[in-house]
C-alpha positions, 0 to 999 in steps of 0.5 A: 500500500502506498502510504505517501499521500502527496505522492499517491495523489500526484500519481492518481492525478497523472492517471486521471489526466489520460482521456479515458474513464478509470474503473475504481478497482483498476485505480486501486490496483495501480496505486496499491490501495483500497477502493475506499482510499481511492474515493477519499483521494478523489475527494481531495482532488476535488477540494483542490479544484480538479473536476473529477466525475464519478459514474455509479455501479459495480464497475463505476469509474472516474474521469477528469472533466472540464471545469470552470477554471484551469487547474494545474496539469501534470505533464510527462517528459514528451508532453512538456517537450512538445508544448515547449517547442510549440510555444517557442516556435510561435513566440519567435514571430509576433503572430496575430493572437499570440499575446503576452499571456502566451509568452508568460506560459512559455516563461513559466514552463521553461523555468521548471523544465529539467535541464535534460528536457531543456536541452531536448527542446533546444536541440529539437528546435534547432534541427527543425525549420518552419515552412512559413516564418510569418511576416514579422522579424524573428526573435529568439524565444529566450529574449521573450521569456527573459523579458516576460519574466522580468515584467511579471516579477517586476525586476529591472531589466538590462539589455543591449539595444540597436536603434533604427540607424544601427547605433548600439546602446545599453539600457537599464529599464523598469519593464512594464508590458510586452505588446504584440502588434501582430508582426512585431513585439514591443517592450514598453518600459521606463528608461532609468538612464533617460528618466522617461518612458520608452518603447523598444522593438524586441527584435532589436534587443539582445543580451537581456538580463533581469538584474534581480532588483525589484521596483514598484511600477510607475503610472503609465502616462496613458491608460494602457501599454497598447495605447502608449505604443500607438501614440509613441509610433505616431509621435515618431512619425512611424505611422500613417493613415490608410484608406483602401476600398476593395471590390469584394464583400467585407468578410471575403477581404477580412479573411485574406488580411492579417487581423492587425491591419484592422477590419474592413467595413462593408458598403451600403449594398455589401458588395464592396468594403473599405479599410481605414487603419493606421499602419507602421510598415513600409508602404512597399511592404503594405502594397504587396500585402494588399495585392496578396488579397487577390481582390481589386482594390483602390488606394484612397490615401496616402499618396505614398502608398498609391505610388508604391502600388503603381511601382509594384504593378509596373515592376510585376508587369515588366517581370511578366513579359514573355520572350518573343 
């Protein structure tokens, strides 16, 4: 009989997390205890928040079902490696929908991974290449996890930073939030050397180091980190207003555009739509992205984007000339 109750509960939980129903007699045999002890242990798990459902009858069994909250999970080695590799692959690009919560999950998982599993994760990721890498610049997953841990732990963060013109600097910051715009990750932080708030493109960050020095978060000048980032881009002249009309219904266009570009609005008759948004990417890139929708469109503004679309069209026309 297993007399170590905590160890027995962990073993029982590991068994119940397998997607099947376990007869009470089988659980008792696996654990080396009586069926009465199994019933008591199941009640202990329920008290801890694990929704264990029991079925009645002589061969009644137990199954872990979905509850109102997400309880802690037990992962075996293969499961932990699979999840870590998946999170790291996604975190390397600012994929739309992958927000700070996903990066926090990766940071928590890697913090508790045994060294042997951490080595397997790193080796497996280095040996694989994704078919598509997304539209945004690549970021080392370790950079995101270090920064996310510093944000969550309210630790001062030191890192090397490369400005837009290539100038290298060293920064000491109080990190506030990581923000994803869909293509890029940004860090909103208070720069201690400059005594002011700053935004940093994470793909330009290297050698991030959480100093261990704790701090009390300062009040952000705007209501949210996302709003501060938007205003910062506007002040720096990195953003511009876009107005494009499409000769197709809004749902068709929306399905072919990345979500971070905004949502097209339908016209009165619903056969066309218009997109009004703020962009921060080079107009040449946005021209290509609009063309990839496969829908006829017209650029209303800005003039620079219209010129970029004309230049792209002329270039593609020259490239498509067949030999006589």
